[in-house]
N, C-alpha and C positions, 0 to 999 in steps of 0.2 A: 523209663521214659512212658509216652503216652500212645499207645498203638489201639490199632481197630481188630477186634477179634472176631473171630465166627465162634459166637457161644456153644452154637448146635447148628444142624442142616435145615433151612428153612429161608421163609421169606425174609424179608430186608431188617424186618425186625431182630434178626437172629444177629444183626454186626452191634455191639456193645464196646466201648471208649473202656483201656484198661490197662494197668499198670506191667509193662516187661523191663527185664535190666535190658541195658544199651549194650548190641553187641559187640564184637572186639575182631576185628579186619583181620585176616590170618594171611597166610601166600599167598601174593598175585593179586591180595583184595583191596577199598578202602572203603572207609568209613564216610559215608553220607549224612551232614544234618540235614536231615529233608525240608525243604520250605513247602512242597507241592508235588500230591502224587496221583497220577494219572490213572483214571477208571476205566474200566474194561469189561468186552462181556465175559471171559475167561473168568472173574471174577466173581462176577455172577452165576458162574456153572459150581465155582467151587464153592461159593458158597451154599448151592441147593445139594452140594454130595453129589456133582458128575463130575467133578475134575480135580484129578487125585493129585497130592502135592506133590514131586518127582521128589525121590532120595533125597538128603542130605538140605534140602530146602526150606526156609520157615514156611510155621503155618498160618501167619499173618498174612491171610492176601495182599497184592499189588504187585504189578508186574513194569513200573516203569515210576522214577521218579526224579525230581529236580532239586537240587539243593548244593552245598558247601563240601570239597574236601578235608573231613577234619582231621584223618590218619590214614598213616598208610607210608609204605618203605618209601625213602626221599630217593634212594638211585632208582628202583623202578619207576617212580612218578615221574625223575625226568627225560628217564627211558621216550615214556610214554608222550611227553610233549605237558606233563601237569605241574603243579607243586598246591602243597600244603595251600585251602584257603580259596582253590579257584574252584568256580561256578563250573559242575558238569549236571549233564539229566545221566541217565542211566535206563538199561534193561533189566533185571532181575527177574530172579525165577521164583521168588516168593517176598514176602516183608517188605514191602512199596509203601504200606498202610502204618506208616509208626514213625513217630520225629529221627528214627538214625535208623539207618540202610546200611546194610554192606554189602558191595557189589563188586565182582571181578574190574578189575583195573580192567582188561581188554575190552570191555562192554560196556564201558564209558565213555562219552563224548564232551566237547566242549559245546556250551550253553549257546546257542549261534546269538550273532552280532546282535546287540538291540534290542532281544529276547528277554523276557518279564520269565521269573520264572514258572508260572500257569502257563504260558507256554511251550516251555522247553520240557515240562514234565509231561503233556501231550504227544510229544515226538516217537521216543523210541519202539513202544512195543508194534504199532501202527505203521513206523516206517523201517523199521526193522523186517516186519512181516511181508509188507506191501516188497519191500525190494528182493525178500529173497524167493519171495512162492511167483510174483508179476517177469522179472527180469533172470532172475539163476534157472527157478524151476522150469517158469512160463517161457521162456529165452523171447520174452517181447522186446519188438524192435523198430525203428523209424520206419512209418510207411505202414504197417500193418496194424490191425483193428482192433479191439478187446472192447470185452463186453460186461462192465462192474454190475453185479447184482449187491443191492445195495448201497446205494450212492451215497446216501446221507450219513452211512454208519461212520464212525470210527476212521474205521479201513477204506471205506467208500469213498472220502472227503481227498485220503490222501491220495486212492488209487488213481481218481480220476486225475490228479493235479500232475501227478509224479508220471503218468503215462504221457498227456500233452503236453508234459515239458520235454521226455525223451520223444518227441516225434509221434505217436502214433495218433490212429482215431480211434473216441472215446465212447461210447454207448456206455450210460448207468440205465439204472430200473432202480425205483425208486415209488412209495406206496399214496402218494399223494400229489398234486398238481403245484403245490405249494413247493415240498421237497423235490418235484422234476426241474422246477426252476430256480429253487439251490446246485441243481445238478450241473444244469446248464451256466450259472453264475461262475461255479469255477473251473470252465471250462470242457467239459462233456460239449460233443459237437452233434449228440440225442439222448435225451432222456425219454423213458417207455415208464410210465402208472401200469404196475402191472396188477393194480386191482379193477383197471377199467379196459386193458390192450394185454391180448397173449403178445408174451416175450419175443415167442420165438416166430408168429408172422412178423411184428413190428422188423425183426432181426432179417428175417429174409426179404422185406420190404429195403431196407437201408442200405443192402447191400444189392438190392438186383438179385435177390437169390444166393448168392455165392457165400452167403456164410461170415464168419469171423475166424481171426485168426486162433484168439486167445480168450478164456472165460475163466473168469475172479468169482470163486461161488462161495457161498458160506449159508446157503440156504441145505444144497443137496435134498436128499430125498425123491420125492417125484420130480424135481429139474432135470433131474440128472438124461430122463429120457429125452427130454425137449433141448438140452442144452447138447449132447452132441447132433442134435440135429441142426443145431446154429451155426456147428464149426467148419470151416472151410477144408478144403483137404492140407493134411498136415499140422491142421488143428490140434490148441493144446488147449486142457479143460484141466482148472485147478482148483480141489475141492481144500478149503483151510475152516470148513467151520459145518454143523449139519443139523442146522437149527429146524430143517425142515424133516428131518429123520436121518436114522442109517440108513435105513431099506432103499435099495436103488433097484433100477430095472433098463439096460439100454439094450441098442440095436446093436446088437456084437456083431454081426455083416457091415454097419454101415464103420463103425471102428477099423476093420478089415481094409474095407475099398476105400478109405477113406486116408489111413494112414496117422489115425488119430491116436493122441496120447490120454491118458486119464489118469490125474496122477493129483498127490494130497499130500499133506504136510501139518505139524503141529510144533512150533516152533521151541514151548517151554523147555522139556526134556532135552533137548538137544543141545553137546557139549561146548561147555567156553568159546575153545578152539574155531567150531562152526559159528556161535554169533560173533567171534571176534573179525572172522573173515567180513560180516558186513556189515559190524563198523566200521572199516575199514575203508570197503565201497560204499557207503554212506558219504563218511567224510569226503573224500575223494568227490564223490557226484552230487549227493543231496546236499552234501549242507553250503555249499558256495550256494545253489539254489532258494535255500531258506532264505542266507542270510542278505542276499541281492531282493528278497523280495518279489524274485520271478514265482515261486511257491510260498506258503504262508500256512501256520498251525489255523483249524476252524476251532472257536471252543466255543460249546453251546452254554453252560455252565457250571462254574464254581461253588463248592461247598466248603465249612467249614469241616475239617475231617470227620468234629464230633457229627455230623449227619450226617454220614457214611449212607447211612440206613436210606435217607430220599433222593441221593444220588441214583444209590441201585432203583429206588422204584424210577427214578426218572430212565433210568436207562430202561428197565422193564418194559414202561409204558411203549415204547418206540417215537417218543413223539419231540426227541432231540435229533438235532442236524449238526453234528460232527460230536468233539471232543466232549465230556465232564473231567472236570479235574479237582481234588479235593486240596484243600490248604491248611498248613499247621499251626498259622499265624496268630489264631482264635479258641484255638484248641487245648 
């Protein structure tokens, strides 16, 4: 089969088309003939050498795919509500940039009604991540207010729509007026251009100095000190990436006085059982919203898999709004 390999750590040009044996599904797994592969920021970090592959996972990049179930235990498939030939999308720990990919059956979900393979491939990584962090870890509920940093990223466009659909008041940050307009079009109640406005001051203005209940942060670094100031009593700061650096300072006294929670998580190394629980929550709560059109995938660009380097260059330019997807039709 054809795959995209990381030939050495470095820039986008280290991604090359290569040949690998088709993998074999093991116990509790299925083999998927991949039609589309989602591109995510962790793929870029892996390419640069900053995101080690978990033990036992494929060294081929790619954390989400959509395609057709080609093999798997028929009894186990039936128990999960699938059969051979079904269209699915799946979260994987690696191996997604390939024409065939093995995925844990428990991490597979049916392609929502009416969705293309490209749309389906854009779902697992961001929806699993947002659900796990905003609703499981962040305990966001209807009527609360959330600040989403990086509102036009793949995570951001998902978080805005899902938080809004669940009844939250949503603020988002973005790096241009055009991107702020995109956040508003997705349902954000307010969008803050972080290049022209201080998000801490804007949060204070928007909340009459009360602060927000939850912050979803992909920046960390110097943002953490300001984010703690933005939280109201019993507020929760959830850090899911460190694009601004790993070193942060914060007012510990404020954390005490306001009973704040500062937390973080990474999804890739978690066990299958953990991800399976997220999959079931998404199937029950999120998939009906997708099928009904209440929330929808936001696809910025689609590249042939052979052009994965161009996809990574676009992601690193930060010019995209939403998801970038590879397709195997022309590879």
